[in-house]
C-alpha positions in Angstrom: -10.5 10.1 -12.3 -9.3 8.4 -15.7 -9.9 8.6 -19.4 -17.1 12.5 -19.7 -21.5 17.0 -18.7 -24.9 17.8 -19.6 -25.2 20.9 -21.3 -27.8 23.7 -19.9 -30.3 24.1 -22.6 -32.0 27.6 -23.2 -35.7 27.3 -24.3 -37.4 31.0 -25.5 -41.0 31.6 -24.0 -43.7 31.1 -26.3 -45.2 34.9 -27.3 -48.4 35.1 -25.3 -51.0 37.2 -27.3 -53.6 39.0 -25.3 -57.8 39.2 -26.9 -58.0 42.6 -27.9 -61.4 44.2 -29.1 -62.0 44.5 -32.8 -60.5 48.0 -33.4 -57.5 47.7 -31.2 -54.2 47.4 -32.6 -51.6 44.5 -31.1 -48.0 45.6 -30.9 -45.7 42.5 -30.3 -43.0 42.1 -27.5 -39.9 42.9 -30.0 -38.1 39.3 -29.7 -34.6 40.9 -28.0 -36.8 41.3 -24.9 -38.5 38.3 -24.4 -37.4 36.8 -21.2 -35.2 33.4 -21.3 -35.4 30.6 -19.1 -32.7 28.0 -18.6 -33.6 24.4 -17.9 -31.4 21.7 -16.3 -32.1 17.8 -16.7 -33.8 16.4 -14.4 -31.4 14.2 -12.2 -33.4 11.1 -10.9 -34.4 11.2 -7.2 -31.5 10.0 -4.6 -31.9 6.2 -4.5 -33.2 6.2 -8.0 -31.1 4.1 -10.9 -29.9 6.0 -13.8 -31.4 5.2 -17.1 -29.6 2.6 -19.3 -26.9 4.7 -21.5 -27.6 8.0 -19.7 -24.1 9.3 -18.3 -24.8 10.8 -14.6 -22.7 13.1 -12.8 -23.0 13.6 -8.7 -20.9 14.8 -6.3 -19.1 11.9 -4.1 -20.9 12.2 -1.2 -24.4 11.8 -3.4 -23.1 8.8 -5.4 -22.1 6.9 -2.3 -25.7 7.3 -1.2 -27.0 5.9 -4.3 -25.2 2.8 -3.2 -27.4 0.0 -2.2 -26.1 -1.4 1.3 -26.5 -5.2 1.6 -23.9 -8.0 3.7 -21.2 -9.6 1.5 -22.0 -13.1 0.3 -18.5 -15.2 -0.7 -19.8 -18.6 -0.9 -19.2 -19.9 -4.2 -16.9 -17.4 -5.5 -14.2 -19.1 -8.3 -12.1 -16.6 -10.0 -13.4 -18.6 -13.5 -16.7 -17.3 -13.0 -15.8 -14.5 -14.6 -14.1 -15.0 -18.1 -10.9 -13.2 -19.2 -8.9 -12.1 -21.1 -11.3 -12.1 -24.4 -10.1 -11.2 -27.8 -11.0 -7.4 -26.6 -12.7 -4.9 -29.0 -10.6 -4.9 -31.5 -10.6 -9.0 -32.5 -8.1 -8.4 -35.5 -5.2 -7.1 -33.8 -4.1 -10.1 -31.8 -4.2 -7.9 -28.8 -6.5 -9.6 -26.1 -8.3 -6.9 -23.5 -5.5 -7.3 -21.2 -2.9 -5.8 -23.7 -5.6 -3.1 -25.8 -5.5 -1.9 -21.7 -2.0 -1.7 -21.5 -1.9 0.2 -24.6 -4.5 2.5 -24.3 -2.8 3.8 -20.8 0.4 4.2 -21.8 2.1 7.6 -21.3 4.7 6.5 -24.3 3.5 4.0 -26.8 5.3 0.7 -26.4 6.5 -1.3 -30.1 3.9 -3.8 -30.8 5.1 -6.6 -32.5 3.6 -10.2 -34.1 1.2 -11.6 -31.6 0.8 -8.1 -29.6 4.4 -8.5 -28.0 4.9 -5.3 -26.3 8.4 -3.6 -25.6 9.6 -0.2 -24.6 6.9 2.2 -23.5 6.0 4.3 -20.1 3.4 4.0 -17.7 2.3 5.9 -14.5 1.1 3.3 -11.9 -1.7 5.4 -10.1 -2.0 3.4 -7.0 1.7 4.0 -6.0 2.7 6.5 -8.2 5.5 5.1 -10.0 6.5 5.1 -13.4 6.9 1.2 -15.1 9.1 1.1 -18.1 8.3 -2.5 -18.4 4.6 -3.9 -19.4 5.7 -7.1 -18.4 5.8 -5.4 -14.8 2.4 -4.2 -14.8 -1.2 -5.6 -14.0 -4.5 -5.1 -15.3 -6.5 -4.3 -12.2 -10.1 -4.8 -12.1 -10.7 -1.7 -10.0 -13.4 -3.4 -8.2 -11.9 -6.5 -7.6 -13.6 -9.8 -9.2 -14.2 -11.5 -5.5 -15.3 -8.3 -4.6 -17.9 -8.2 -7.7 -19.5 -11.6 -6.6 -19.8 -10.7 -2.7 -21.9 -7.5 -4.5 -23.8 -8.7 -6.8 -27.5 -7.9 -6.0 -29.0 -10.8 -7.9 -26.6 -13.5 -9.4 -25.0 -12.3 -13.1 -25.3 -14.6 -15.7 -22.2 -15.9 -17.5 -22.2 -13.6 -20.2 -22.8 -10.2 -17.4 -19.8 -11.7 -15.5 -17.6 -11.8 -18.9 -18.9 -8.2 -20.2 -17.8 -7.0 -16.5 -14.1 -8.9 -16.5 -13.0 -6.9 -19.9 -15.1 -3.9 -19.6 -13.6 -1.0 -22.0 -16.7 0.7 -22.1 -16.0 2.6 -19.1 -12.6 4.4 -18.6 -13.0 2.8 -14.7 -13.3 -0.5 -14.6 -9.8 -1.8 -15.4 -6.6 -0.3 -14.7 -2.9 -1.0 -15.6 -0.9 -0.4 -12.6 2.4 -2.2 -10.9 2.0 -5.7 -10.0 3.4 -4.8 -6.5 0.6 -2.3 -5.8 -2.1 -4.6 -7.7 -1.1 -7.5 -5.7 -0.9 -5.5 -2.2 -4.7 -4.5 -3.3 -5.7 -7.5 -4.2 -9.3 -8.3 -3.1 -9.6 -5.9 -0.4 -12.3 -3.3 -0.8 -12.1 0.3 0.6 -12.3 -0.2 4.3 -9.4 -3.0 4.4 -7.1 -1.3 1.5 -6.6 2.4 0.1 -3.6 3.6 -2.5 -0.3 4.4 -0.9 -0.4 7.4 -3.0 -2.5 9.7 -0.8 -2.7 12.1 -3.5 -5.4 9.6 -5.6 -7.8 8.7 -2.8 -10.3 10.9 -3.8 -10.0 9.8 -7.2 -9.7 6.1 -6.2 -12.7 6.4 -3.9 -14.5 8.4 -6.8 -13.7 5.4 -9.5 -14.8 3.0 -6.9 -18.1 4.1 -6.6 -18.3 5.2 -10.4 -17.8 1.1 -10.8 -20.4 0.0 -8.6 -23.0 2.3 -9.6 -22.7 1.3 -13.1 -22.5 -2.5 -12.4 -25.5 -1.8 -9.8 -23.4 -3.4 -7.1 -24.1 -3.1 -3.4 -21.8 -2.0 -0.5 -21.5 -3.4 2.7 -21.8 -1.1 6.1 -17.7 -0.8 6.3 -17.0 -0.2 3.0 -19.7 2.8 2.9 -18.2 4.0 6.0 -14.8 3.9 4.4 -15.9 5.6 1.3 -18.0 8.7 3.5 -14.7 8.7 5.2 -12.4 9.6 2.2 -15.5 11.6 0.8 -14.6 13.8 4.1 -11.7 15.4 2.3 -13.1 15.3 -1.5 -15.5 18.1 -1.3 -14.9 19.1 -5.1 -15.0 15.2 -6.3 -17.4 14.0 -8.8 -18.6 11.0 -9.5 -19.2 10.7 -13.5 -20.9 6.9 -14.6 -22.8 5.0 -17.5 -24.7 2.1 -16.8 -23.5 -1.0 -18.1 -25.5 -2.5 -21.0 
């Protein structure tokens, strides 16, 4: 997982006083002998959506079980339905969302000239574990491809929500800078059709895919779900962390 955990809270149980006869003497229990009870924040039941703005952390298997299963629907898809790239988080820096992601993910920061022209720098492409030293050889990939998002919308999204997804920098998972070759190999395929060539990244890839679908309340088809469950067999210690999109 890239670029996140609720802390346990301790509560002191209130001191209980028992009714005593008028001539009885009450001896309070010393504070350091009072029992403590540890409370974990309640998690929604399986299948229930997380509250808006509330971060969730779940084992990979449990996270997959929260994804609704539905048939895909590609008819009517056009890439232009998802407006990108917009002006980014900093609308005065001259960098659009794509370049902002590239800058945020640099291992060695590039020089930034007028018009957000990038020179130098280096990046590690997670899909194929390659080091890229030319920003021009990077693609900024929608982790869940736009066509797959369209397939998986449970109800048709507004133009504003589609633009929000296509430029989402509110999560470290929605967008990722990778080598152009690996991104074009992936294209619009889901995990039933494509996995990164770097096998050491498979657990993180599955977790990020699931986190993105949960963040944006997207469904999976049956083949996709089975592929994710298959990956999860080898990812017992993998945790999915996500925050539902506004």
